C-alpha positions in Angstrom: 3.4 -1.4 -17.9 1.4 0.2 -14.4 1.4 -1.6 -11.2 -1.5 -3.9 -11.3 -0.4 -5.2 -14.9 2.8 -6.1 -13.2 1.3 -7.7 -10.7 -1.1 -9.8 -12.9 2.2 -10.4 -15.6 4.3 -11.9 -12.5 1.4 -14.3 -11.1 0.2 -15.1 -14.4 3.8 -16.8 -14.8 2.6 -19.4 -11.7 1.5 -21.8 -14.5 5.3 -22.7 -15.6 5.3 -24.2 -12.1 8.3 -24.1 -10.0 11.9 -25.5 -11.4 14.4 -26.1 -9.1 18.2 -25.4 -10.8 20.5 -22.3 -11.6 20.9 -22.2 -15.5 17.4 -21.0 -16.5 18.0 -17.9 -13.5 21.3 -17.1 -14.8 20.4 -16.8 -18.1 18.0 -13.8 -17.1 20.9 -12.5 -15.1 23.4 -12.4 -17.5 20.3 -10.4 -20.1 20.1 -8.1 -17.1 23.6 -7.4 -16.5 24.4 -9.7 -13.9 22.8 -7.1 -11.3 23.7 -9.7 -8.8 27.3 -9.3 -8.8 27.1 -5.2 -8.2 26.5 -5.8 -4.1 27.8 -8.2 -1.0 25.4 -10.7 -0.5 24.1 -12.2 2.8 22.4 -15.5 2.0 19.5 -17.2 4.7 18.1 -20.5 4.2 16.5 -23.1 6.7 12.7 -24.4 7.6 11.7 -22.2 10.4 13.3 -18.5 11.4 14.6 -17.4 8.3 12.4 -14.6 7.8 12.7 -13.5 11.6 16.5 -14.0 11.1 16.7 -11.9 8.0 14.7 -8.8 9.3 17.2 -9.0 12.6 20.2 -9.0 10.7 18.4 -6.2 8.0 17.6 -4.0 10.8 20.9 -3.9 12.7 22.7 -3.2 8.8 20.6 -0.6 8.6 21.3 1.2 11.9 24.8 0.6 11.3 24.7 3.1 8.6 24.6 0.0 5.1 22.0 0.5 2.6 20.4 -2.8 2.6 18.4 -4.8 0.2 16.3 -7.8 1.9 14.5 -10.0 0.3 11.6 -12.3 1.5 8.8 -15.0 0.6 5.9 -15.0 1.0 4.1 -11.6 1.4 1.5 -11.0 3.8 -0.6 -8.2 2.4 1.3 -6.6 -0.5 3.8 -8.0 -3.0 5.5 -4.9 -2.0 7.0 -6.7 0.9 9.3 -9.1 -0.7 11.6 -6.4 -1.9 12.9 -3.9 0.3 15.5 -1.6 0.4 16.4 0.3 4.1 13.2 -1.1 5.4 11.1 0.3 2.9 9.3 -1.8 0.4 9.7 -1.4 -3.5 7.4 1.4 -4.8 5.0 0.5 -7.2 6.5 2.3 -9.8 9.6 0.8 -9.6 8.4 -2.4 -9.4 6.4 -1.9 -12.4 9.1 -0.2 -14.5 11.5 -3.1 -13.5 9.2 -5.8 -14.3 8.6 -4.4 -17.8 12.4 -4.7 -17.9 12.2 -7.9 -16.9 9.7 -9.0 -19.5 11.3 -8.2 -22.0 14.3 -10.3 -21.4 12.5 -13.4 -20.7 10.6 -12.6 -23.8 14.2 -12.8 -25.0 14.3 -15.7 -24.0 11.5 -17.7 -24.7 12.4 -16.4 -28.6 15.7 -18.3 -28.0 14.2 -21.4 -27.1 15.3 -21.0 -23.6 12.3 -22.5 -21.0 10.6 -19.7 -20.0 11.5 -18.1 -16.3 9.4 -19.5 -12.9 7.5 -17.0 -11.1 10.0 -17.2 -8.4 13.2 -16.7 -10.8 11.3 -13.5 -12.4 10.2 -12.0 -9.2 14.5 -12.8 -8.0 15.0 -11.1 -11.1 13.2 -8.3 -10.6 14.7 -7.7 -6.9 18.4 -8.6 -7.6 17.4 -6.1 -10.2 16.4 -3.2 -8.2 19.3 -3.8 -5.6 21.6 -2.8 -8.2 19.8 0.3 -9.3 19.8 1.6 -6.0 23.4 0.5 -5.2 22.8 -1.1 -2.4 26.0 -2.3 0.1 25.0 -6.0 1.3 21.2 -7.7 0.2 20.1 -9.9 2.6 18.4 -12.3 1.5 16.2 -15.1 2.6 15.9 -18.8 -0.1 12.5 -19.4 -1.1 12.5 -23.2 -1.5 15.4 -25.3 -0.5 18.7 -23.8 -1.0 20.9 -25.7 -3.2 18.7 -25.1 -6.8 16.9 -22.0 -5.5 17.1 -19.4 -8.1 18.5 -16.8 -4.9 21.9 -19.6 -5.1 23.5 -17.3 -8.3 26.0 -15.5 -6.2 29.3 -17.5 -6.3 30.8 -16.2 -2.8 28.5 -14.4 -0.5 29.6 -12.3 2.6 28.1 -14.9 4.8 25.2 -17.9 4.8 23.3 -18.5 7.4 21.5 -21.5 8.0 18.3 -21.5 10.8 16.1 -24.3 12.2 16.0 -27.1 9.6 12.7 -29.6 9.7 10.4 -31.5 7.4 8.7 -29.1 4.9 8.6 -29.7 1.0 9.4 -33.1 1.1 8.0 -34.2 -1.8 10.8 -31.5 -3.1 13.8 -31.6 -0.9 13.3 -35.7 0.1 12.1 -37.2 3.0 14.4 -37.6 5.3 16.3 -34.5 7.1 19.6 -35.7 5.9 18.2 -35.2 2.4 16.4 -31.8 3.9 19.5 -30.9 5.0 21.6 -31.7 2.2 19.4 -29.2 -0.2 19.6 -26.0 2.3 23.3 -26.8 2.9 23.6 -26.0 -0.6 23.8 -22.6 -0.1 26.9 -22.9 1.7 29.8 -21.5 -0.7 34.2 -22.0 -0.2 35.9 -19.4 1.7 32.8 -18.1 2.9 31.7 -17.9 6.8 28.6 -20.0 7.6 26.7 -19.3 10.6 24.3 -22.3 12.1 21.4 -22.1 14.3 21.5 -25.1 17.0 21.0 -28.1 15.2 20.6 -31.6 16.1 21.7 -35.2 14.9 21.8 -35.6 11.2 21.1 -32.0 10.9 24.1 -31.3 12.2 26.1 -33.8 10.8 25.4 -33.0 7.2 25.8 -29.2 7.7 29.2 -30.2 9.3 30.1 -31.9 6.5 28.8 -29.8 3.7 31.3 -26.8 5.6 34.3 -29.1 6.0 33.7 -30.0 1.8 33.9 -26.9 0.6 36.6 -25.8 3.3 34.7 -22.7 4.8 34.4 -21.9 8.7 31.3 -22.8 10.5 30.5 -20.9 13.3 27.5 -23.3 15.6 25.1 -21.1 17.4 24.4 -22.3 21.6 22.0 -21.8 23.3 24.3 -21.2 25.7 25.0 -17.7 24.3 21.8 -16.8 26.0 20.2 -15.5 29.0 17.0 -15.2 29.4 15.7 -12.0 31.6 12.5 -10.9 30.7 9.5 -13.0 28.7 6.2 -11.5 28.0 3.5 -10.8 25.5 5.7 -7.4 24.6 8.6 -9.5 23.6 11.9 -10.5 25.3 14.9 -8.9 26.9 17.8 -10.9 26.5 21.9 -11.3 27.6 24.0 -12.2 24.4 27.4 -13.4 24.7 30.0 -13.9 22.0 33.5 -14.8 22.2 34.4 -12.3 24.6 32.0 -10.1 23.8 29.0 -9.5 25.9 25.8 -8.1 25.3 23.2 -7.2 28.0 19.7 -6.4 28.1 19.3 -6.2 24.6 15.5 -5.8 23.7 13.2 -7.9 20.7 10.0 -7.3 20.4 9.3 -10.2 18.9 7.1 -12.9 21.0 8.0 -16.2 21.9 11.1 -18.1 23.8 11.6 -19.4 20.2 12.7 -16.1 18.8 16.1 -16.1 21.4 17.7 -18.9 19.1 16.9 -16.8 16.1 18.4 -14.0 17.7 21.7 -15.6 18.4 22.3 -16.7 14.9 21.5 -13.2 13.5 23.5 -11.9 16.4 26.4 -14.4 15.7 26.0 -13.4 12.0 26.7 -9.6 12.9 29.7 -10.7 15.1 31.4 -12.9 12.5 30.7 -9.6 10.1 31.9 -7.5 12.1 35.2 -10.2 12.4 35.3 -9.9 8.6 36.0 -5.8 9.1 32.2 -4.6 8.6 32.0 -1.4 11.0 28.8 -2.0 12.7 28.4 -0.2 16.0 27.2 -1.8 19.2 24.5 0.8 19.7 23.5 -0.8 16.2 23.1 -4.0 17.5 20.5 -2.6 20.4 18.5 -0.4 18.2 18.5 -3.0 15.3 17.1 -5.4 17.5 14.9 -3.5 19.3 12.8 -2.2 15.9 12.5 -5.8 14.5 9.0 -6.2 12.9 8.1 -9.6 11.8 4.5 -9.6 10.8 2.3 -12.4 11.0 4.7 -15.0 13.4 3.2 -14.6 16.5 1.9 -11.2 16.0 -0.3 -9.5 18.5 -2.8 -7.3 16.1 -5.4 -6.5 18.2 -6.5 -6.1 22.0 -10.0 -6.9 23.7 -10.0 -9.4 22.7 -6.6 -10.3 22.2 -6.0 -11.2 18.9 -2.7 -13.5 17.7 -2.0 -14.4 14.3 1.0 -16.7 13.5 1.7 -18.9 10.2 2.6 -21.7 11.9 2.1 -24.9 9.0 4.8 -27.6 10.3 5.7 -29.7 13.2 8.4 -26.7 14.5 6.1 -24.1 14.2 3.5 -25.8 15.8 5.6 -26.4 18.6 7.0 -23.1 19.2 3.3 -21.9 18.8 2.0 -24.1 21.5 4.7 -23.8 24.0 3.6 -20.0 23.6 0.1 -20.6 24.4 1.7 -22.9 27.4 3.5 -20.0 28.6 1.3 -17.0 28.5 -2.4 -18.6 28.4 -2.3 -21.6 30.7 -6.0 -20.9 32.2 -7.3 -19.2 29.5 -10.2 -20.3 27.4 -8.3 -19.5 23.7 -10.6 -19.6 20.5 -9.0 -20.8 17.7 -9.0 -20.0 14.1 -7.6 -22.4 12.0 -7.5 -23.1 8.1 -4.3 -24.5 6.5 -2.8 -25.9 3.1 -3.3 -29.6 2.3 0.3 -30.3 1.6 1.9 -29.1 4.7 2.1 -30.6 8.1 -1.5 -30.6 8.8 -1.8 -33.9 11.6 0.9 -32.1 13.3 -0.5 -28.4 13.4 -3.2 -29.9 14.9 -2.1 -32.2 17.1 -0.1 -30.3 19.2 -2.6 -26.9 19.0 -6.3 -28.1 18.9 -5.9 -29.9 22.9 -5.1 -26.2 24.2 -7.9 -24.5 22.8 -11.8 -24.5 24.1 -13.1 -23.7 20.9 -12.2 -24.3 17.1 -13.9 -22.3 14.6 -12.2 -24.2 10.8 -11.7 -21.8 7.7 -10.3 -21.8 3.9 -7.2 -20.0 3.4 -7.2 -18.1 0.1 -5.2 -20.6 -2.2 -6.0 -23.2 -4.1 -4.1 -26.0 -2.3 -6.3 -25.2 0.9 -7.5 -28.0 2.6 -11.5 -28.4 2.8 -12.7 -27.0 6.4 -14.8 -30.0 6.1 -12.3 -32.5 6.2 -10.2 -30.4 8.6 -12.9 -30.0 11.2 -13.2 -33.9 11.4 -9.2 -34.1 12.5 -9.4 -31.4 15.0 -12.8 -33.1 16.4 -10.2 -35.6 18.1 -8.6 -33.0 20.0 -10.9 -30.4 20.6 -15.0 -30.6 21.3 -16.3 -27.7 20.2 -15.7 -27.3 16.7 -17.4 -24.7 14.2 -16.8 -25.0 10.0 -16.9 -21.3 8.9 -15.4 -21.7 5.2 -15.3 -17.7 5.0 -12.4 -16.1 6.6 -14.0 -12.9 7.6 -17.2 -14.7 8.7 -14.8 -16.9 10.9 -12.8 -14.0 12.2 -16.2 -12.4 13.7 -17.7 -15.9 15.3 -14.0 -15.8 17.1 -14.8 -12.6 18.3 -18.2 -13.2 19.5 -17.1 -16.3 21.0 -14.3 -15.3 22.9 -15.6 -11.9 23.9 -13.9 -8.7 24.8 -11.6 -10.2 27.6 -10.8 -13.5 25.6 -7.7 -15.3 23.4 -8.5 -15.3 19.6 -5.6 -17.2 18.0 -5.4 -17.5 14.1 -3.0 -19.8 12.7 -2.2 -22.7 10.1 -1.2 -20.3 7.5 0.7 -17.5 6.0 -2.0 -17.1 3.3 -4.6 -17.1 6.2 -2.8 -14.7 8.1 -2.2 -11.7 5.8 -5.8 -12.3 5.2 -6.6 -11.8 8.7 -4.4 -9.1 9.3 -5.9 -6.7 6.5 -9.6 -7.9 7.7 -9.2 -6.9 11.6 -6.9 -3.9 10.3 -9.2 -2.2 8.2 -12.5 -3.2 10.2 -11.7 -3.5 14.4 
């Protein structure tokens, strides 16, 4: 099996749907020798900020000298982004050989009468097998969907669990209320393994607190008071951080947006808890790790003249963070928007928050079967923005946005990670 055959096999299992539950993944991992039991594990769930926090923790642990696995979803440009060791993507040759091994075990399962694993279960098995093969010390693992029944939730006792900002998303699967959604995400909390929670409000905070009490595990709730902002710019943030009696001054974070400071406080609190668990993490690793964090596709500036910013905002909280960034850095600029969304996301919330802030909106279609029809989306956008252009082809939409904005303008491209991944590749290869 070569790389292309491996990718074809993995994506070909999409037809088996998305089935929440742990029985199948446990069976598959058991046939593979239970690779997930051969390394320590930091588990991260939430609605927004999972990826940023995963990247921050991974970078700091790497700078501290650990061999670090990182498991993320989705990917932007290359499938191999999803599985990394020491911040390097899994080599294509390794992905192909491991996929072949996993496929053999899947075939055994099906022959014995078991259900065929889903695409995400297969990717999870590949990732964990690779981490075990590479003898990683710690794997920082981002949940795929929810938490309680997510395929990544197979480890009995992680080193610790982290819950990032929770909001409405995947309501058809996780539930129609914040309480139900939080219950699913808090399912990663395990007895005796500390849990770190982003600053949550109301029912979200209450459900997490109850889950921690029920599991008998210490809960560390992050507070905005731990952060003192020193500088915010389009180049990133500089801030001070406090944890109990420990102080860190002038930490540099290259991620854009004030919301990333609370993500940083969450990641740094997790690191401090790990230090209290006797992991050796020098202070200079914290400074170096944070300064080297990159998280593509999330408020990422990818071009100058015109300034082109891409962001995967597709729900209410993501749209809020993006709108705040526009208001902070471009309050008097004419912003040209390229927007493409999936019809099962919080379309109205994104349109309502972003479109009143832009001068011209160019509506396109992400490369995904769940993409909303650009004409239908355009009608929604017209309620908030007078100048709307429909251009279904992404490449043409980008070219048009650059023409409209001019060399000194601002182009914002958002609405779906499927869109920004395509955009990132196109801009990189053509401008």
